[in-house]
C-alpha positions as CSV (number, residue, x, y, z in Angstrom):
1,X,9.3,-86.1,31.8
2,X,12.0,-86.5,34.4
3,X,12.3,-89.6,36.6
4,X,11.7,-87.3,39.6
5,X,8.5,-86.0,38.1
6,X,7.2,-89.5,37.5
7,X,7.9,-90.5,41.2
8,X,6.1,-87.4,42.4
9,X,3.0,-88.3,40.3
10,X,3.0,-91.9,41.5
11,X,3.4,-90.9,45.1
12,X,0.7,-88.3,45.4
13,X,-1.2,-88.0,42.1
14,X,-1.0,-84.8,40.2
15,X,-2.7,-82.9,37.3
16,X,-2.3,-82.8,33.6
17,X,-3.0,-79.8,31.5
18,X,-3.8,-80.9,27.9
19,X,-3.4,-78.1,25.4
20,X,-4.6,-79.0,21.9
21,X,-4.2,-76.4,19.1
22,X,-4.2,-75.7,15.4
23,X,-1.6,-73.1,14.3
24,X,-2.6,-70.3,11.9
25,X,-1.0,-70.3,8.5
26,X,2.6,-69.0,8.0
27,X,5.8,-69.2,10.0
28,X,6.2,-66.6,12.7
29,X,9.6,-66.0,14.3
30,X,7.9,-64.4,17.3
31,X,6.0,-67.6,17.9
32,X,9.2,-69.7,18.1
33,X,10.9,-67.2,20.4
34,X,7.8,-67.0,22.7
35,X,7.5,-70.8,22.8
36,X,11.2,-71.1,23.8
37,X,10.7,-68.4,26.5
38,X,7.6,-70.1,27.8
39,X,9.4,-73.4,28.1
40,X,12.2,-71.8,30.1
41,X,9.8,-69.9,32.3
42,X,7.4,-72.8,33.0
43,X,10.3,-75.0,34.0
44,X,11.0,-72.7,36.9
45,X,7.4,-72.6,38.2
46,X,6.7,-74.2,41.6
47,X,4.7,-77.4,41.1
48,X,5.7,-78.0,37.5
49,X,6.6,-81.6,36.9
50,X,7.3,-81.9,33.2
51,X,5.9,-81.5,29.7
52,X,5.6,-83.4,26.4
53,X,4.7,-81.6,23.1
54,X,4.3,-82.5,19.5
55,X,3.0,-80.7,16.3
56,X,2.1,-82.2,13.0
57,X,2.9,-80.7,9.5
58,X,-0.8,-79.8,9.3
59,X,-0.4,-77.4,12.2
60,X,-2.3,-79.5,14.8
61,X,-0.5,-79.9,18.0
62,X,-0.8,-81.2,21.6
63,X,1.1,-80.3,24.7
64,X,0.6,-82.1,28.0
65,X,2.1,-80.5,31.1
66,X,2.0,-82.1,34.5
67,X,1.6,-80.3,37.8
68,X,1.7,-81.1,41.4
69,X,-1.6,-79.4,42.2
70,X,-4.4,-77.1,40.9
71,X,-2.9,-74.1,42.7
72,X,0.3,-74.4,40.7
73,X,-1.7,-74.5,37.4
74,X,-3.6,-71.4,38.4
75,X,-0.4,-69.6,39.3
76,X,1.0,-70.4,35.9
77,X,-2.2,-69.3,34.2
78,X,-1.9,-65.9,35.8
79,X,1.8,-65.4,35.3
80,X,2.1,-62.0,33.4
81,X,4.4,-63.3,30.6
82,X,2.2,-66.4,30.1
83,X,-0.9,-64.3,30.0
84,X,0.7,-62.1,27.3
85,X,1.7,-65.2,25.3
86,X,-1.9,-66.5,25.5
87,X,-3.2,-63.1,24.2
88,X,-0.7,-63.2,21.3
89,X,-1.8,-66.8,20.6
90,X,-5.4,-65.8,20.3
91,X,-4.6,-62.8,18.1
92,X,-1.9,-64.2,15.9
93,X,-0.8,-67.8,16.2
94,X,-3.8,-70.2,16.6
95,X,-6.9,-70.9,14.6
96,X,-8.3,-72.4,17.8
97,X,-7.2,-74.2,20.9
98,X,-8.6,-76.2,23.8
99,X,-7.3,-76.6,27.4
100,X,-8.3,-79.5,29.5
101,X,-7.3,-80.0,33.1
102,X,-7.3,-83.7,34.3
103,X,-6.5,-85.5,37.5
104,X,-3.7,-88.0,37.1
105,X,-4.5,-91.2,39.0
106,X,-1.8,-93.5,37.6
107,X,1.2,-93.3,35.3
108,X,3.2,-96.2,33.9
109,X,5.3,-96.8,30.8
110,X,7.8,-98.9,29.0
111,X,11.4,-98.0,27.9
């Protein structure tokens, strides 16, 4: 995440959306294109603070996005392109996924 995002979280708290998933078999060019588009789009959303994501060779992945408040998370959930991407994910790209929304009370790190 950006330094600015870390300062925002420290100053007033925030929320983390934890998306864990297991990709379906096979490589799908549409998935890669959609993921790229979603990253571009989410970066423009009010209240979005940053994101970290990783996927293993076994298809299991985790993405943690940080947000200023719950209203920002809800607005992203209902964004039309994001809603379509979720629909495609259920139908074509994921065996299963789980979404958790958590309150961030503290953040610290080492670099």
